N, CA, C and O of each residue as an XYZ file, in Angstrom:
932
protein
N      28.848     48.353    106.713
C      30.049     47.769    107.321
C      31.164     48.807    107.345
O      31.476     49.395    106.310
N      31.767     49.041    108.506
C      32.807     50.054    108.630
C      34.092     49.590    107.953
O      34.447     48.413    108.009
N      34.781     50.531    107.315
C      36.090     50.281    106.737
C      37.123     50.870    107.683
O      37.080     52.067    107.965
N      38.055     50.056    108.182
C      39.008     50.515    109.179
C      40.312     50.962    108.533
O      40.812     50.344    107.594
N      40.838     52.044    109.062
C      42.178     52.514    108.733
C      43.120     51.931    109.771
O      43.026     52.276    110.949
N      44.036     51.046    109.356
C      44.937     50.375    110.288
C      46.205     51.196    110.498
O      46.803     51.696    109.546
N      46.606     51.326    111.774
C      47.893     51.916    112.085
C      48.964     50.834    112.003
O      48.698     49.755    111.474
N      50.146     51.089    112.502
C      51.243     50.132    112.393
C      51.392     49.347    113.692
O      50.599     49.509    114.620
N      52.410     48.501    113.749
C      52.727     47.776    114.975
C      53.618     48.587    115.918
O      54.096     48.070    116.927
N      53.835     49.846    115.585
C      54.687     50.696    116.408
C      53.820     51.684    117.178
O      52.595     51.569    117.182
N      54.456     52.652    117.827
C      53.725     53.626    118.636
C      53.263     54.770    117.743
O      54.042     55.661    117.405
N      52.000     54.737    117.368
C      51.474     55.697    116.405
C      50.742     56.831    117.098
O      50.197     56.676    118.191
N      50.748     57.978    116.426
C      49.980     59.129    116.887
C      49.077     59.567    115.752
O      49.546     59.883    114.658
N      47.781     59.586    116.017
C      46.827     60.110    115.046
C      45.855     60.986    115.806
O      45.182     60.517    116.724
N      45.775     62.234    115.439
C      44.852     63.103    116.153
C      45.199     64.555    115.976
O      45.737     64.963    114.946
N      44.889     65.329    116.985
C      45.047     66.777    116.892
C      46.495     67.163    116.588
O      46.746     68.125    115.862
N      47.441     66.414    117.143
C      48.853     66.594    116.829
C      49.414     65.211    116.494
O      49.377     64.328    117.351
N      49.933     64.986    115.279
C      50.085     65.964    114.217
C      48.938     66.018    113.216
O      48.857     66.969    112.438
N      48.055     65.032    113.214
C      47.042     64.971    112.156
C      45.678     64.706    112.757
O      45.441     63.635    113.315
N      44.779     65.670    112.649
C      43.412     65.476    113.131
C      42.638     64.635    112.128
O      42.837     64.757    110.920
N      41.751     63.780    112.636
C      41.029     62.872    111.743
C      39.738     63.506    111.237
O      38.679     62.880    111.284
N      39.818     64.721    110.765
C      38.620     65.397    110.279
C      38.045     64.659    109.077
O      38.750     64.376    108.109
N      36.776     64.358    109.154
C      36.065     63.784    108.024
C      36.247     62.289    107.855
O      35.594     61.688    107.002
N      37.125     61.665    108.651
C      37.326     60.221    108.527
C      36.389     59.533    109.502
O      36.728     59.336    110.669
N      35.199     59.165    109.014
C      34.152     58.728    109.941
C      33.872     57.234    109.858
O      32.783     56.794    110.224
N      34.827     56.451    109.387
C      34.631     55.007    109.348
C      35.243     54.360    110.584
O      34.528     54.100    111.552
N      36.537     54.096    110.577
C      37.145     53.478    111.740
C      38.654     53.553    111.696
O      39.261     53.560    110.625
N      39.262     53.608    112.888
C      40.714     53.593    113.019
C      41.061     52.472    113.986
O      40.486     52.371    115.070
N      42.016     51.624    113.579
C      42.364     50.462    114.386
C      43.877     50.435    114.604
O      44.652     50.394    113.649
N      44.278     50.457    115.862
C      45.686     50.289    116.172
C      46.092     48.839    116.017
O      45.236     47.961    115.911
N      47.380     48.581    116.004
C      47.866     47.210    115.921
C      48.669     46.880    117.177
O      48.066     46.642    118.223
N      49.995     46.854    117.122
C      50.751     46.351    118.255
C      51.392     47.378    119.152
O      51.904     47.014    120.210
N      51.391     48.644    118.784
C      52.099     49.642    119.563
C      51.226     50.345    120.575
O      50.038     50.055    120.716
N      51.856     51.291    121.287
C      51.133     52.147    122.230
C      50.670     53.377    121.460
O      51.451     54.298    121.222
N      49.421     53.389    121.079
C      48.922     54.384    120.142
C      48.190     55.526    120.835
O      47.588     55.344    121.893
N      48.252     56.700    120.226
C      47.419     57.836    120.610
C      46.520     58.156    119.431
O      46.997     58.492    118.347
N      45.209     58.050    119.648
C      44.245     58.307    118.580
C      43.210     59.291    119.105
O      42.598     59.063    120.149
N      43.017     60.380    118.378
C      41.985     61.334    118.756
C      41.120     61.642    117.552
O      41.616     61.809    116.438
N      39.819     61.714    117.789
C      38.875     61.914    116.711
C      38.621     63.366    116.385
O      39.407     64.250    116.726
N      37.502     63.593    115.714
C      37.128     64.914    115.238
C      35.707     65.204    115.686
O      35.247     64.658    116.689
N      35.019     66.044    114.962
C      33.616     66.324    115.265
C      32.682     65.331    114.591
O      31.472     65.381    114.811
N      33.220     64.428    113.773
C      32.418     63.404    113.113
C      32.296     62.168    114.005
O      33.121     61.970    114.897
N      31.276     61.335    113.778
C      31.190     60.062    114.510
C      32.239     59.080    114.001
O      32.394     58.909    112.791
N      32.961     58.433    114.918
C      34.041     57.541    114.528
C      34.054     56.284    115.384
O      33.462     56.238    116.463
N      34.744     55.263    114.878
C      34.955     54.014    115.601
C      36.458     53.824    115.758
O      37.192     53.807    114.770
N      36.916     53.681    117.000
C      38.336     53.449    117.271
C      38.502     52.117    117.996
O      37.727     51.784    118.892
N      39.518     51.364    117.597
C      39.886     50.124    118.279
C      41.387     50.170    118.549
O      42.193     50.112    117.621
N      41.757     50.274    119.818
C      43.171     50.369    120.151
C      43.952     49.100    119.885
O      45.148     49.151    119.599
N      43.270     47.935    119.980
C      43.901     46.646    119.758
C      44.999     46.418    120.794
O      44.805     46.767    121.959
N      46.135     45.852    120.422
C      47.202     45.577    121.382
C      47.969     46.852    121.719
O      48.003     47.798    120.933
N      48.580     46.859    122.894
C      49.352     48.015    123.322
C      48.602     48.865    124.340
O      47.387     48.745    124.498
N      49.344     49.720    125.023
C      48.776     50.633    126.022
C      48.375     51.909    125.287
O      49.188     52.809    125.075
N      47.122     51.961    124.911
C      46.652     53.002    124.002
C      45.917     54.122    124.728
O      45.354     53.931    125.806
N      45.943     55.292    124.103
C      45.142     56.429    124.542
C      44.186     56.793    123.417
O      44.614     57.157    122.322
N      42.895     56.693    123.691
C      41.865     57.001    122.698
C      41.024     58.157    123.211
O      40.543     58.127    124.344
N      40.846     59.178    122.379
C      40.023     60.328    122.752
C      39.055     60.621    121.611
O      39.456     60.747    120.454
N      37.789     60.725    121.953
C      36.778     60.848    120.919
C      36.623     62.228    120.322
O      36.218     62.353    119.166
N      36.937     63.272    121.079
C      36.705     64.643    120.663
C      35.200     64.939    120.650
O      34.524     64.609    121.625
N      34.643     65.547    119.588
C      33.268     66.048    119.634
C      32.259     65.199    118.860
O      31.092     65.585    118.785
N      32.648     64.077    118.289
C      31.698     63.239    117.570
C      31.004     62.249    118.489
O      31.398     62.081    119.643
N      29.962     61.588    117.973
C      29.310     60.493    118.697
C      30.084     59.219    118.364
O      29.836     58.580    117.341
N      31.014     58.863    119.230
C      32.024     57.868    118.900
C      31.821     56.552    119.640
O      31.190     56.501    120.695
N      32.375     55.488    119.058
C      32.497     54.191    119.708
C      33.983     53.907    119.876
O      34.711     53.796    118.889
N      34.433     53.788    121.118
C      35.847     53.634    121.421
C      36.064     52.314    122.148
O      35.449     52.066    123.186
N      36.940     51.461    121.606
C      37.216     50.150    122.186
C      38.715     50.033    122.437
O      39.513     50.175    121.511
N      39.096     49.778    123.676
C      40.511     49.751    124.018
C      41.267     48.553    123.491
O      42.457     48.661    123.197
N      40.607     47.409    123.361
C      41.296     46.191    122.961
C      42.053     45.591    124.131
O      41.527     45.532    125.242
N      43.275     45.148    123.898
C      44.069     44.509    124.948
C      44.973     45.521    125.653
O      45.164     46.642    125.183
N      45.512     45.103    126.769
C      46.441     45.889    127.580
C      45.717     47.011    128.325
O      44.497     47.151    128.239
N      46.496     47.801    129.051
C      45.929     48.825    129.939
C      45.804     50.145    129.189
O      46.808     50.746    128.810
N      44.591     50.585    128.981
C      44.331     51.728    128.110
C      43.698     52.889    128.861
O      43.098     52.717    129.923
N      43.847     54.080    128.280
C      43.163     55.283    128.737
C      42.226     55.721    127.630
O      42.665     56.027    126.521
N      40.923     55.751    127.931
C      39.925     56.045    126.910
C      38.998     57.128    127.431
O      38.494     57.036    128.551
N      38.773     58.154    126.618
C      37.931     59.278    127.019
C      37.040     59.659    125.848
O      37.530     60.046    124.788
N      35.735     59.548    126.040
C      34.812     59.927    124.980
C      34.817     61.413    124.685
O      34.493     61.827    123.572
N      35.181     62.218    125.668
C      35.194     63.672    125.576
C      33.790     64.194    125.280
O      32.865     63.872    126.025
N      33.591     64.983    124.228
C      32.284     65.579    123.976
C      31.322     64.634    123.276
O      31.746     63.648    122.674
N      30.036     64.928    123.352
C      28.943     64.226    122.684
C      28.627     62.892    123.368
O      29.215     62.554    124.396
N      27.686     62.140    122.779
C      27.197     60.883    123.362
C      28.030     59.724    122.821
O      27.955     59.406    121.635
N      28.819     59.097    123.680
C      29.778     58.089    123.235
C      29.512     56.731    123.869
O      28.847     56.615    124.898
N      30.059     55.703    123.215
C      30.052     54.341    123.729
C      31.509     53.940    123.929
O      32.271     53.823    122.969
N      31.883     53.733    125.185
C      33.283     53.526    125.544
C      33.433     52.146    126.183
O      32.706     51.809    127.117
N      34.379     51.348    125.678
C      34.598     49.977    126.156
C      36.092     49.777    126.368
O      36.878     49.895    125.429
N      36.484     49.470    127.610
C      37.900     49.296    127.900
C      38.511     48.050    127.291
O      39.717     48.024    127.046
N      37.720     47.010    127.037
C      38.261     45.756    126.538
C      39.018     45.014    127.631
O      38.626     45.061    128.797
N      40.096     44.332    127.266
C      40.903     43.572    128.219
C      41.948     44.481    128.858
O      42.389     45.458    128.252
N      42.336     44.152    130.081
C      43.345     44.931    130.773
C      42.742     45.817    131.842
O      41.522     45.925    131.967
N      43.617     46.450    132.613
C      43.198     47.355    133.684
C      43.142     48.765    133.110
O      44.170     49.425    132.963
N      41.958     49.212    132.794
C      41.776     50.429    132.011
C      41.184     51.567    132.836
O      40.538     51.351    133.861
N      41.426     52.782    132.356
C      40.707     53.954    132.829
C      39.812     54.419    131.696
O      40.301     54.813    130.637
N      38.505     54.377    131.911
C      37.555     54.722    130.855
C      36.651     55.847    131.344
O      36.145     55.811    132.466
N      36.456     56.847    130.487
C      35.685     58.028    130.850
C      34.690     58.348    129.741
O      34.984     58.207    128.554
N      33.512     58.780    130.160
C      32.512     59.161    129.177
C      32.687     60.566    128.649
O      32.375     60.836    127.489
N      33.187     61.475    129.490
C      33.265     62.876    129.091
C      31.916     63.560    129.244
O      31.142     63.217    130.138
N      31.634     64.507    128.393
C      30.378     65.248    128.464
C      29.241     64.482    127.789
O      29.472     63.558    127.009
N      28.016     64.882    128.104
C      26.790     64.338    127.527
C      26.463     62.949    128.082
O      26.963     62.557    129.136
N      25.614     62.210    127.353
C      25.067     60.946    127.854
C      25.828     59.781    127.229
O      25.698     59.509    126.036
N      26.617     59.103    128.044
C      27.528     58.079    127.548
C      27.231     56.715    128.154
O      26.667     56.604    129.243
N      27.627     55.679    127.417
C      27.601     54.303    127.904
C      29.049     53.879    128.094
O      29.790     53.753    127.119
N      29.460     53.656    129.342
C      30.867     53.447    129.669
C      31.017     52.069    130.314
O      30.397     51.786    131.339
N      31.844     51.214    129.706
C      31.952     49.803    130.067
C      33.424     49.476    130.325
O      34.259     49.621    129.432
N      33.741     49.040    131.537
C      35.117     48.653    131.828
C      35.525     47.374    131.128
O      36.656     47.252    130.657
N      34.599     46.410    131.058
C      34.797     45.102    130.445
C      35.722     44.245    131.304
O      35.499     44.156    132.511
N      36.742     43.615    130.744
C      37.536     42.615    131.455
C      38.771     43.265    132.081
O      39.534     43.939    131.390
N      38.968     43.066    133.381
C      40.098     43.659    134.081
C      39.638     44.518    135.240
O      38.439     44.710    135.444
N      40.584     45.032    135.993
C      40.283     45.904    137.128
C      40.295     47.348    136.644
O      41.360     47.937    136.458
N      39.129     47.905    136.442
C      38.998     49.170    135.729
C      38.497     50.296    136.620
O      37.778     50.074    137.594
N      38.899     51.516    136.260
C      38.330     52.729    136.832
C      37.398     53.325    135.792
O      37.829     53.708    134.705
N      36.112     53.401    136.132
C      35.071     53.792    135.181
C      34.448     55.102    135.644
O      33.946     55.194    136.764
N      34.482     56.118    134.779
C      33.965     57.437    135.112
C      32.908     57.863    134.093
O      33.114     57.738    132.885
N      31.787     58.360    134.584
C      30.795     58.914    133.679
C      31.093     60.353    133.314
O      30.803     60.787    132.199
N      31.675     61.103    134.253
C      31.928     62.535    134.111
C      30.610     63.303    134.035
O      29.709     63.037    134.830
N      30.471     64.237    133.112
C      29.266     65.065    133.040
C      28.188     64.399    132.195
O      28.492     63.719    131.215
N      26.932     64.594    132.575
C      25.824     64.044    131.814
C      25.187     62.854    132.498
O      25.669     62.379    133.526
N      24.087     62.370    131.910
C      23.346     61.219    132.429
C      23.932     59.963    131.799
O      23.616     59.641    130.654
N      24.773     59.258    132.528
C      25.567     58.169    131.965
C      25.154     56.810    132.510
O      24.551     56.704    133.578
N      25.495     55.768    131.745
C      25.367     54.384    132.190
C      26.761     53.811    132.367
O      27.569     53.831    131.438
N      27.046     53.297    133.565
C      28.371     52.773    133.883
C      28.274     51.290    134.223
O      27.449     50.880    135.040
N      29.130     50.489    133.583
C      29.173     49.047    133.794
C      30.621     48.649    134.045
O      31.501     48.974    133.248
N      30.873     47.950    135.142
C      32.238     47.540    135.431
C      32.705     46.373    134.584
O      33.822     46.392    134.067
N      31.861     45.348    134.434
C      32.269     44.130    133.754
C      33.027     43.209    134.696
O      32.873     43.304    135.914
N      33.844     42.317    134.145
C      34.613     41.375    134.959
C      35.769     42.094    135.650
O      36.344     43.036    135.104
N      36.099     41.639    136.848
C      37.196     42.230    137.585
C      36.710     43.095    138.732
O      35.511     43.201    138.989
N      37.661     43.711    139.416
C      37.363     44.590    140.548
C      37.352     46.018    140.024
O      38.407     46.593    139.753
N      36.170     46.587    139.882
C      36.016     47.867    139.199
C      35.506     48.950    140.140
O      34.721     48.684    141.051
N      35.965     50.174    139.905
C      35.519     51.342    140.653
C      34.693     52.232    139.734
O      35.174     52.661    138.685
N      33.450     52.511    140.124
C      32.531     53.282    139.291
C      32.261     54.635    139.934
O      31.863     54.712    141.096
N      32.483     55.706    139.168
C      32.236     57.064    139.634
C      31.445     57.803    138.566
O      31.934     58.007    137.454
N      30.233     58.201    138.899
C      29.348     58.764    137.892
C      29.623     60.206    137.536
O      29.464     60.597    136.380
N      30.036     61.016    138.516
C      30.194     62.440    138.262
C      28.857     63.158    138.281
O      27.913     62.712    138.934
N      28.779     64.267    137.566
C      27.546     65.047    137.527
C      26.495     64.353    136.666
O      26.826     63.623    135.731
N      25.226     64.590    136.990
C      24.141     64.042    136.193
C      23.452     62.865    136.856
O      23.864     62.393    137.916
N      22.396     62.402    136.208
C      21.591     61.271    136.680
C      22.161     59.991    136.075
O      21.911     59.686    134.909
N      22.921     59.251    136.862
C      23.672     58.115    136.342
C      23.045     56.784    136.741
O      22.392     56.661    137.777
N      23.265     55.795    135.883
C      22.832     54.421    136.125
C      24.072     53.559    136.290
O      24.868     53.423    135.361
N      24.239     52.973    137.477
C      25.354     52.078    137.769
C      24.841     50.643    137.682
O      23.887     50.283    138.371
N      25.467     49.825    136.841
C      24.924     48.505    136.537
C      25.812     47.405    137.113
O      27.028     47.404    136.923
N      25.170     46.458    137.828
C      25.823     45.246    138.318
C      25.226     44.042    137.592
O      24.053     44.051    137.219
N      26.049     43.003    137.394
C      25.603     41.812    136.672
C      25.873     40.554    137.479
O      26.847     40.485    138.228
N      24.997     39.548    137.323
C      25.230     38.274    138.001
C      26.354     37.474    137.348
O      26.732     36.424    137.868
N      26.895     37.939    136.229
C      28.072     37.305    135.633
C      29.359     37.691    136.357
O      30.414     37.112    136.097
N      29.278     38.659    137.258
C      30.471     39.162    137.941
C      30.240     39.198    139.448
O      30.562     40.189    140.104
N      29.683     38.122    139.994
C      29.436     38.058    141.436
C      30.624     37.429    142.158
O      31.375     36.648    141.575
N      30.783     37.776    143.426
C      31.911     37.289    144.222
C      31.428     37.010    145.642
O      30.356     37.466    146.040
N      32.221     36.264    146.398
C      31.934     36.045    147.814
C      32.706     37.014    148.711
O      32.259     37.334    149.812
N      33.848     37.472    148.247
C      34.688     38.374    149.032
C      34.350     39.815    148.674
O      34.436     40.198    147.507
N      33.969     40.612    149.656
C      33.559     41.989    149.401
C      34.664     42.809    148.745
O      34.376     43.753    148.011
N      35.921     42.463    148.999
C      37.025     43.231    148.439
C      37.244     42.943    146.958
O      38.022     43.639    146.306
N      36.572     41.931    146.418
C      36.649     41.622    144.993
C      35.456     42.178    144.221
O      35.357     41.967    143.012
N      34.562     42.876    144.888
C      33.326     43.346    144.260
C      33.511     44.709    143.605
O      34.364     45.498    144.013
N      32.696     44.974    142.581
C      32.621     46.313    142.011
C      32.056     47.274    143.050
O      31.220     46.895    143.870
N      32.518     48.520    143.007
C      32.084     49.505    143.993
C      31.688     50.808    143.316
O      32.375     51.293    142.417
N      30.566     51.366    143.764
C      30.105     52.687    143.325
C      30.529     53.703    144.376
O      30.244     53.526    145.560
N      31.201     54.757    143.955
C      31.807     55.680    144.908
C      31.071     57.004    145.069
O      31.369     57.747    146.004
N      30.128     57.325    144.202
C      29.477     58.631    144.360
C      27.978     58.563    144.060
O      27.427     59.458    143.418
N      27.319     57.493    144.530
C      25.869     57.407    144.339
C      25.199     58.618    144.984
O      25.494     58.971    146.125
N      24.291     59.250    144.231
C      23.595     60.439    144.727
C      22.103     60.308    144.469
O      21.647     60.398    143.330
N      21.362     60.097    145.524
C      19.906     60.065    145.399
C      19.385     61.421    144.927
O      18.433     61.489    144.149
N      20.008     62.492    145.397
C      19.579     63.826    145.022
C      19.724     64.118    143.542
O      18.944     64.895    142.990
N      20.704     63.515    142.886
C      20.882     63.692    141.446
C      20.041     62.716    140.636
O      20.024     62.789    139.407
N      19.344     61.802    141.307
C      18.504     60.841    140.605
C      19.213     59.588    140.160
O      18.723     58.892    139.271
N      20.362     59.274    140.754
C      21.110     58.083    140.357
C      20.310     56.811    140.625
O      19.465     56.760    141.518
N      20.605     55.779    139.818
C      19.951     54.476    139.943
C      21.007     53.375    139.969
O      22.110     53.540    139.449
N      20.647     52.245    140.587
C      21.436     51.020    140.508
C      20.678     50.048    139.610
O      19.520     49.729    139.876
N      21.326     49.579    138.553
C      20.713     48.622    137.644
C      21.242     47.219    137.885
O      22.445     47.022    138.057
N      20.339     46.244    137.897
C      20.699     44.829    138.027
C      20.179     44.121    136.786
O      19.029     44.326    136.397
N      21.007     43.289    136.157
C      20.556     42.635    134.930
C      19.359     41.726    135.192
O      19.163     41.245    136.308
N      18.558     41.497    134.144
C      17.279     40.799    134.260
C      17.394     39.459    134.973
O      16.555     39.135    135.814
N      18.432     38.666    134.649
C      18.548     37.326    135.226
C      18.630     37.375    136.745
O      17.992     36.577    137.432
N      19.410     38.304    137.265
C      19.559     38.406    138.717
C      18.362     39.085    139.356
O      17.886     38.654    140.406
N      17.876     40.140    138.729
C      16.817     40.949    139.340
C      15.475     40.217    139.341
O      14.789     40.163    140.362
N      15.107     39.656    138.185
C      13.791     39.048    138.073
C      13.744     37.591    138.464
O      12.820     37.157    139.151
N      14.756     36.817    138.022
C      14.704     35.384    138.239
C      15.154     34.941    139.611
O      14.691     33.918    140.116
N      16.060     35.702    140.230
C      16.656     35.238    141.479
C      16.429     36.201    142.633
O      16.370     35.784    143.789
N      16.304     37.461    142.332
C      16.080     38.457    143.366
C      17.368     38.910    144.027
O      18.376     38.204    143.996
N      17.329     40.097    144.626
C      18.490     40.634    145.315
C      18.090     41.083    146.709
O      16.924     41.375    146.971
N      19.065     41.133    147.593
C      18.848     41.642    148.938
C      19.907     42.700    149.233
O      20.977     42.708    148.624
N      19.599     43.589    150.169
C      20.514     44.648    150.569
C      20.998     44.385    151.984
O      20.259     43.872    152.824
N      22.245     44.745    152.233
C      22.844     44.485    153.537
C      23.736     45.662    153.914
O      24.690     45.977    153.203
N      23.420     46.319    155.049
C      24.294     47.375    155.566
C      25.580     46.763    156.104
O      25.543     45.758    156.813
N      26.713     47.364    155.770
C      27.994     46.920    156.308
C      28.709     48.117    156.944
O      29.122     49.043    156.247
N      28.846     48.088    158.235
C      29.511     49.184    158.932
C      31.028     49.014    158.956
O      31.766     49.997    159.029
N      31.492     47.767    158.895
C      32.891     47.502    159.199
C      33.815     47.603    158.002
O      35.029     47.466    158.150
N      33.266     47.842    156.810
C      34.112     47.937    155.634
C      34.302     49.370    155.158
O      35.094     49.611    154.248
N      33.599     50.319    155.747
C      33.586     51.669    155.195
C      34.965     52.319    155.210
O      35.333     52.988    154.245
N      35.732     52.141    156.276
C      37.055     52.749    156.329
C      37.979     52.165    155.260
O      38.760     52.893    154.648
N      37.893     50.863    155.037
C      38.774     50.206    154.075
C      38.464     50.673    152.663
O      39.378     50.799    151.848
N      37.217     50.929    152.356
C      36.841     51.409    151.037
C      37.031     52.914    150.889
O      36.753     53.458    149.820
N      37.482     53.583    151.901
C      37.681     55.014    151.815
C      36.420     55.803    152.039
O      36.344     56.962    151.632
N      35.421     55.212    152.677
C      34.144     55.870    152.860
C      33.998     56.574    154.186
O      32.887     56.965    154.545
N      35.074     56.751    154.930
C      34.972     57.412    156.225
C      34.180     56.569    157.205
O      34.319     55.346    157.238
N      33.345     57.229    158.007
C      32.577     56.530    159.024
C      31.154     56.215    158.567
O      30.333     55.771    159.370
N      30.859     56.435    157.311
C      29.511     56.192    156.815
C      29.261     54.703    156.606
O      30.175     53.882    156.684
N      28.010     54.381    156.342
C      27.605     53.004    156.091
C      27.671     52.727    154.593
O      27.225     53.540    153.782
N      28.229     51.575    154.234
C      28.206     51.119    152.853
C      27.134     50.046    152.720
O      26.874     49.310    153.672
N      26.514     49.950    151.556
C      25.482     48.945    151.321
C      25.977     47.904    150.328
O      26.447     48.236    149.240
N      25.866     46.650    150.719
C      26.241     45.523    149.872
C      24.981     44.964    149.221
O      23.981     44.725    149.898
N      25.030     44.755    147.899
C      23.908     44.173    147.159
C      24.266     42.731    146.826
O      25.274     42.473    146.168
N      23.440     41.791    147.279
C      23.722     40.370    147.132
C      22.590     39.671    146.393
O      21.448     40.130    146.397
N      22.928     38.549    145.756
C      21.902     37.663    145.221
C      21.174     36.989    146.376
O      21.797     36.553    147.344
N      19.866     36.908    146.268
C      19.051     36.373    147.356
C      19.336     34.898    147.599
O      19.461     34.473    148.748
N      19.440     34.114    146.532
C      19.508     32.660    146.703
C      20.916     32.164    147.015
O      21.068     31.114    147.639
N      21.945     32.893    146.598
C      23.312     32.389    146.741
C      24.146     33.150    147.763
O      25.133     32.622    148.275
N      23.762     34.379    148.060
C      24.568     35.209    148.933
C      25.788     35.803    148.265
O      26.569     36.494    148.918
N      25.973     35.551    146.971
C      27.098     36.133    146.243
C      26.874     37.634    146.075
O      25.740     38.087    145.917
N      27.947     38.386    146.109
C      27.869     39.842    146.095
C      27.884     40.358    144.661
O      28.761     40.010    143.870
N      26.899     41.194    144.340
C      26.837     41.856    143.040
C      27.658     43.142    143.029
O      28.315     43.451    142.035
N      27.623     43.883    144.118
C      28.365     45.133    144.173
C      28.188     45.822    145.509
O      27.370     45.414    146.333
N      28.968     46.873    145.713
C      28.947     47.652    146.944
C      28.719     49.115    146.583
O      29.313     49.628    145.635
N      27.855     49.781    147.343
C      27.601     51.206    147.147
C      28.156     51.939    148.365
O      27.650     51.792    149.477
N      29.187     52.717    148.142
C      29.937     53.350    149.221
C      29.191     54.570    149.768
O      28.560     55.316    149.019
N      29.274     54.754    151.077
C      28.676     55.922    151.751
C      27.178     56.045    151.492
O      26.657     57.156    151.400
N      26.493     54.933    151.375
C      25.059     54.938    151.069
C      24.385     53.869    151.908
O      24.809     52.713    151.895
N      23.337     54.239    152.641
C      22.649     53.239    153.450
C      21.457     52.668    152.693
O      21.099     53.146    151.616
N      20.857     51.650    153.270
C      19.778     50.925    152.605
C      18.614     51.838    152.260
O      18.019     51.706    151.191
N      18.287     52.752    153.142
C      17.145     53.623    152.900
C      17.267     54.449    151.641
O      16.255     54.777    151.020
N      18.482     54.794    151.248
C      18.684     55.582    150.035
C      18.578     54.748    148.763
O      18.506     55.304    147.667
N      18.566     53.416    148.892
C      18.583     52.547    147.714
C      17.279     51.800    147.466
O      17.083     51.274    146.370
N      16.396     51.739    148.430
C      15.269     50.804    148.337
C      14.408     51.026    147.101
O      13.931     50.049    146.524
N      14.191     52.246    146.673
C      13.388     52.485    145.478
C      14.245     52.990    144.325
O      13.725     53.594    143.387
N      15.560     52.749    144.383
C      16.470     53.223    143.338
C      17.130     52.074    142.588
O      18.088     52.296    141.847
N      16.637     50.848    142.764
C      17.193     49.688    142.070
C      16.231     49.258    140.975
O      15.046     49.044    141.228
N      16.749     49.130    139.754
C      15.915     48.819    138.595
C      16.524     47.643    137.835
O      17.701     47.319    137.995
N      15.699     47.016    137.010
C      16.149     45.928    136.150
C      16.613     46.490    134.808
O      16.004     47.415    134.271
N      17.693     45.927    134.274
C      18.190     46.336    132.959
C      18.315     45.099    132.075
O      18.498     43.995    132.589
N      18.220     45.263    130.746
C      18.280     44.108    129.841
C      19.631     43.406    129.900
O      20.667     44.046    130.079
N      19.608     42.088    129.748
C      20.858     41.328    129.733
C      21.755     41.726    128.569
O      22.979     41.715    128.707
N      21.162     42.083    127.408
C      21.974     42.378    126.232
C      22.680     43.723    126.320
O      23.462     44.059    125.431
N      22.427     44.499    127.365
C      23.154     45.753    127.547
C      24.648     45.510    127.674
O      25.446     46.395    127.367
N      25.037     44.318    128.125
C      26.440     44.037    128.395
C      27.210     43.665    127.135
O      28.433     43.543    127.195
N      26.564     43.484    126.028
C      27.260     43.147    124.797
C      27.226     44.256    123.783
O      27.161     43.993    122.582
N      27.269     45.514    124.242
C      27.032     46.621    123.326
C      28.195     46.893    122.403
O      27.995     47.494    121.348
N      29.409     46.478    122.749
C      30.553     46.838    121.910
C      31.308     45.593    121.448
O      32.302     45.704    120.732
């Protein structure tokens, strides 16, 4: 069981300036302020809690949870697990192989470098994998009828080996269908290319949109992922 070091209800700074958390490998938890927390080369657990927090993992294998409000979270180096929590967050994996989860709110989710798994969660989320072979995950818990409320993948690359993951309930039990949409590409910033909408077969509800990608690039790139992947943090 992790022992947490609690900060105050004010705007705290813990990290490279003024104090690096070298060797403190249990947990750091913010309270009510807008906190800046940066880790060390050790594995650490950070929870921003309330406030507009900035969490940076540094070089350890870290678990970073934003908590409430709009947070900026960056795993930086090593293999990290990043969860934005509640609010409209910017979450980044950094280098190596990361699991990056926007969670609740309208989030910007970045894998950056490495083979990453990106999950938007609830809300209207933008997913950008960056370099590496990335897995972009859509869930039937976050389906919508309006395309403008759907999660969107902005840099799917078949050449890099990217995949689209659909949770087991939607993929196996209900099935999905693909639909080319020509008329939304300009609005999503995709230029004149075709965007592909992924829908549930039985309901027509939208799971997500893949920008600048046609159906042919996705037909053998959609895989099933476990339902419990969404409760990792």
